[in-house]
N, C-alpha and C positions, 0 to 999 in steps of 0.2 A: 272197436279196440280192445283189445286185450292185454291183459298185466302180464305177459310172457314179456323175455330175455330172451331176444334170438341173435343167436351166434351165425356168422358165414365168414365160413375159413374151409380150405379144403385138407386142411391137415386134421387126419382125425383125431390125434393125440393132443391136438390145443385145443380143440372143442371140448374133449371129454374134460380135460382137468378143470377147464375154466367150467364148463358146465358142473360142473361137480360144489367148487368154491361160491358158485352163485347160489345153488340149493344149499347148499349150507349154511349159507346167510339169510334164507326163507325165500329165495327168487323161484320161479317159475320159470323154467327155461324149455325153448327147443333150438334145434341145429340144425345147419341147411351147409353143405357142399361147396354152393357155388351163387353166384347170382341170379342165376334161371329159377333156381328152387327158392328164390326168395320172391321173385315177380308171381310164381305159382301160386305160393301162398298167401300173397297181398292179394289177390283176387276174392277172400273170404276175411281174411281182418288185417288190421296191423298193429304192429309190437310196442309195449309201452318204453323200448328202446333196442337199439339194434349196433351191434359190435362186428363191425365186419374187416377181415383181412384187406388190404392192396392187394396183394397179388395172388389170381385166383383164375384156375382155367375159366375161356371165356370172358365176358364181361369181366374189366378190373374193378377194386373197391371205391376207387375216387369217384369212377361213373357211375357207381349203384348207389354211393355218397348224391353224387348231382341230382340222379332221378330223383331218389327222393327227398332232395330240397325243394324241386320242382312239384313234387306231391304234396308238401308240405306235411312229411311225415318224419318223425324223430323224437329225441334227439337219437346221435349216431354219433359212436366210439370210434374211430378207426386203429388198426393195429398192422404193425409191419414189421419186419426183422430185418429190413431193408432201410434202416434210417437217414435223410438225409435232407436239407435245406429244402429243396426243390417240392420234396413230396410232402413233407409235414405241414409246410407253407402254405400246399395246393389242397389240404387235407382240412385245414383253420378257415381258408378263404372261402371253401365252401360250404363253411357252416358246421364242422365237425365241433362235437361239446367235446371231445379230448383227443390227446393223441396217445398210446400206449407202445412204446419200441420194444419190441420181443427180444430175449428173455425177458418179462414182468413178472413181479412179484405177485404171487395171485392176491394178497391181502391190499397190494395197491390196486388191482384190475376191479376189485369189489369195491373196494371205497370208490374210483370213479366212477362206478355204476351207479350207487346209492347219491354220489354227489348232483349226477345229471339226473335221476330222479327226481331229484328233492326239488331241480331247477323247471319254474312249472310256467312258460311264458305267458300261459290263459291268465295268470294270475296279475300281470303288467298292466297296470293301467294306460288304456290308448292313450300313445304320445304324440301332441301337435309337434307340430314343424317347431325347433327349438331356435330362438334367437340368440345366435351363438355371443355378440356380444352383446349383451344387455348388464344392464346397471343392476343389480339386486342388491336386496339388504332389509330386511326388520327391525332391526338393533335399533337405538335409542341413535347411538349415533350415526348412522346410518339417514334416520330419518330427519335429522339435521340438517344431515347433506342434501337431501332431497331438497326441504326445504326454502336450502339456497341456493340451488339451483333452478328453481320454481321460480321466485325474487327478481334473481340475477339475468337470467336467458334474454328476457323481452328488452333487459337493457340493451345499450351498446359499452356501459363500461369494460375496461381491461380488467380480465379476471386471474388471480395467480391460485393454482393449485398445487398445497406441498403433500407432503407424505412419504413415507419408507418406498422404498424401490419395489414394483409387485403389488401397489396398493389396487390400480385401476385410473390412474391421474387422467390420462388419453380417452378412457369410456367418459368420463365426465367434461372432457371439455368437449366430445361428440353429443351428450346429452347439451351444453349448454347452446352451442351451434344448429340442434336438432329444434330445441322450444326457443328458437328466434327464430326475429324476421328475415333472418339471412339464410335460412334453412335451404331454399331453392336456391344458396349458391354455394360455391367450394368447399370444402372443408377441406384444409393441407397441413398436413404433418411435418415439421422436423425436428428432429434430434441432435442436439446443439452438439453436444457429445458425441453422437458418433462419425461426425465429419470434420477432415483434419483442418488447421486453424486456417492453413491458409486456402485453401476451397470454400470454405464457410461463407467469404462473404459472396462469393458468387452465386454460391446456393438461395442464398436469404435475397441480393437484390437484382442477378443476372448477368450477365457480360453482353461485349459487343464481339463480333468478329475481331480475331487479333488483337486483342486487350491482354492477353499473354499465349507464352506456348501452348498448343494446342487446340487454343478458342479456332476452330477453322470457320463457325459460324454465331449467329444471335442465339443466347440463350436466356427465356426466360425466366425470371427466379420463382423463390413459393409468394415470395409480396405479389406480383402481377398474377403468379397462379391461382391466387385465393383472392384475387379482386370481387369486391363486392360480399365476402365468406369472411371465412376464421381462419387465421392463422394459428397454428400449436404451435408453442415453440418447448420444447422439453427438454429438461436437464439445462434450465436459462443459467443457473448458477456456476455451469462452466465455460462460459460466452469467454473468449478471450476480452481482456479491459480495452484496446482497438475498436474491436467489432463493438462493444457494449456503446462506442462514444456514437456511432456511427447511427445504430439503432434507436439512439436516444435522440439523435435529431430526425429521425423518419418518424417517431413516435408524435414529437413534438409540433412538428411542420406538415405531417402526411404525405410528404414530398423526396423522390432520394434520386440518384442516378445508378444508371448498369455501371459493373465494373467497364474501367476504358470507354463510356460515354460519354455525350453531350447535352444528350435529352432528357430534361426536367419529367420525373414522370411522378403524377399525384396518383395517392390509392388510398380507397377506402376498402380499409382492414379492420376487423376486431382480431386483437390481438390476447391470446389464452396463452399465460404461462405456467409452467412447473418446476419444479423440482423437489430435492430429496434431499436437499442443502439447507441449512442455519441461512438465510440469505443474509440475516442482522448480524452474525457472525464474520462472516467474510466480508461484508460492510466493512465491519470494525479494523478488522484486518487487510482491509485495504484491496481486497478481491474483487469487489464488485462496486459497482457506482449507486454510490444512494438514494440521490438522481436518478438512476433506472429503474432504482428498486422501488421509488415513490411511482412512477408511471407504471408499471405493473400489478403493482401489489394496491390498485384502488381497492377491489375485490379480492378476501382471503377465503378459498374453502379448504379447511386442510382435514386430508382425510383419514379416517383410525387405521392403524394396522390390523391385522387380523386375528391377535390376539386380545386384541381390544372389542371385539366384536365376534367373541366365538359362538353366540347364538345364531347368526350368519353362517357357521362353518355348514350344517344340513342342507340347507338351503341352497347353495353353493354349490356342494358336491354333487347333490342331484341334480342339478341344473349343467353341471360342466360335464358330467357322465354320459346323458341324453345329450347332451352336444356332441361329445365325440364319438355315440354311436351313431348320430346322424352324419355326420361330416365324414367317417371312416366307415359307411355302410353296414356298420356290424351290428348283431343284433341286441336289442336294449337290456342292459341289465340292472340290477339296484343292490341298494345296501343295506346291507342287516341292524337291524339296530345297534348291537352292538358298536359296529364298524364306524356305523356315524355318531358314535359316543365315543368311539377310542379319538375319530378324526377331530372334533371338538377340543381333545385335551392335548394337541400336538401344538405349539405354540409356530410354528410355517413362518422361519426366518424372512422369506420369499413371498407372504402374505398373499393375495388370493391367486398371483400368478403360479404359484409354484404348487398350489391348493389343484389348481388346472392342467396344470404338469402332469401330475400324480392321479387325478382323474381319467385324461388322456391313455395315461400307460395301466391302468388298473380296466381299461373300457378292450384292452388289446391281449394282455398277458392274465388276467384272472380268470381261473381256470372255469369257475361256473357261473350263470347266470344271476347268484346272489351273491355277493361280495363280501368274506367274511372279515374280522379281526385280524385275522391269521395271513389274508393274504396283502397287507398292509406291510409284512415286513417287520425285520426286529425294533426297527425304530416304535411300533404298537405295544410292544412288551412294555411292563411295567418295569420301570429301571432301577426300583430299590426297596427291599424286603418292606419297612416300614411305610412307602407311599400305601400297598392295599391291605396291612393290616387295621390303619390308619381308619382307611376308608372301610373296611366291617364293621370296627366298632361303633362308627358313626351311626351305619343300617341297624346293628343290632341295638345301639341304643334308641334309634326313634323307633324302631319295630316295638321293642318292649313299652315304649311309651304311647305306643297307639293299640298295643293290647292286640299284638297279633297273634297268631297260633303255628305251631309247629318251625318254631325259627330256626331249630340245631339242624332237624330235619333237610330244609330247605339249604340251608348255609352248607349242608356237605353233599349234597346233588350240585349244587351250584360249582363245589369246589371240586369236585370228581369230573363233571362236565367240562368245564374250562380246564383241567390239567391234563384230560384224555385227550381234546380236538388239538390242545399246541403242541403236545406230543406226536400226536398223527400229525401235524400240518410241519413240523418240525424235521421229521423222515419220512415226508411223502406217503404216507397212509399205510408204512408196513410195521404191523401193530408189534413183531414181535421186536424189533428195534426200541419202538415206541414204548412198551412194556418194560423193558431194560432200563430206558434212559429213568422211568419215573422210580422204578425198582419195584416192580408186581411182577407178577405171572401173566403171561400170554391170556390162560382163562380167564384170570381178573378182572385184566381190560375189556375182553372181551363182553365178560359178562355186565359187566358196566356200562356198556356202549347201547347193549340190546336194552338195561332198564333205563337210559335215558333217553332213548328212542321214543321207548313206551311212554315216559312222562317226560318230558322237557321242562327241568327243572327252571325254577324264578329266579333272576340272579337277586343276589342280595345289595 
């Protein structure tokens, strides 16, 4: 493998200006007029990176991209003056590292090449198959949850799981089932808030044919479906009072009738319920039956919010990113240390579910194999001037107390590097615009970028 950047484009002018820009950035470049010339060169060596146009004489760029993917040669950046959704999607689907729409800014193109070169998949650890719905955590709060699950799972006691929306209540319910003697029987889940109140009774207990308009045949409810296993009733706090009364009778006697039926059915089901609401407050307000609460709340497991277990965020984020790559059949990516730190400082009002959705989004749209803080969007930026200066003051104080050297130099380097990277990310790699936004000359920014690549600043 060579250190050369290969450019495949039938437009001699595009090849010339792009090659000169890359050479100015210190890169070695080879030029090709079509895919056939690329294949001839591959007999002897392979490139560090290939930039290919989509439309060329003979074989097009997407076919070349697919062939290089088959040979495990890359990364590849696709260029095209005919940008449309189908072409762009096809390029990324085939494994393109980036897509440049012509005419493109040369600084942006160089930045895309440097970013792709910095992504080294060989450095990624081998990814074993990820269990998508794993219950993860190493924080003290989650260790207490795991302890309770371990102690309660083997019993047949009813469990009430409380916690904010998105904290993983169904995962806890599944863990209770999987670790119990009922593990070989069904686990059936029902979100009581998602079913219209007039249909909820039928969903729970089933109905006979003709019981109501549209009931053309007998329907087994969730209690029957979960026979011998576990029935998970999510958002139990939203259950209508009339249905609470019937559920209480089932829990007390273990017997029920289908809607419109006369056959008494005896069930053997363990109930695990969950809610994000304060059931004690709802009981006090007359919205929830106290006797039903006592039947459900035999053992309570309270799940912490994600902001109460920030130390788990890096572990969860890396798990969700790997799971998304596996599910969506994408190349695995990794988080930069600074990105994990930025994630750990966010509140995530949607809790684990919000973090998971963010990781799935990043697995698809983050341009590089390494996800940087700038990929998180504006929410990752420092909200107020005082926040980062307070943090800087704390770092300086600690560094002085530890007797560290070169404190001023390290802080200046870290500041310059952070400002430049943020500005370039904001202006999509356009150096002139980024320099203008920072109030410095383009040459100054280019010089400092070169220095930061030579000596990566340590973070204060």
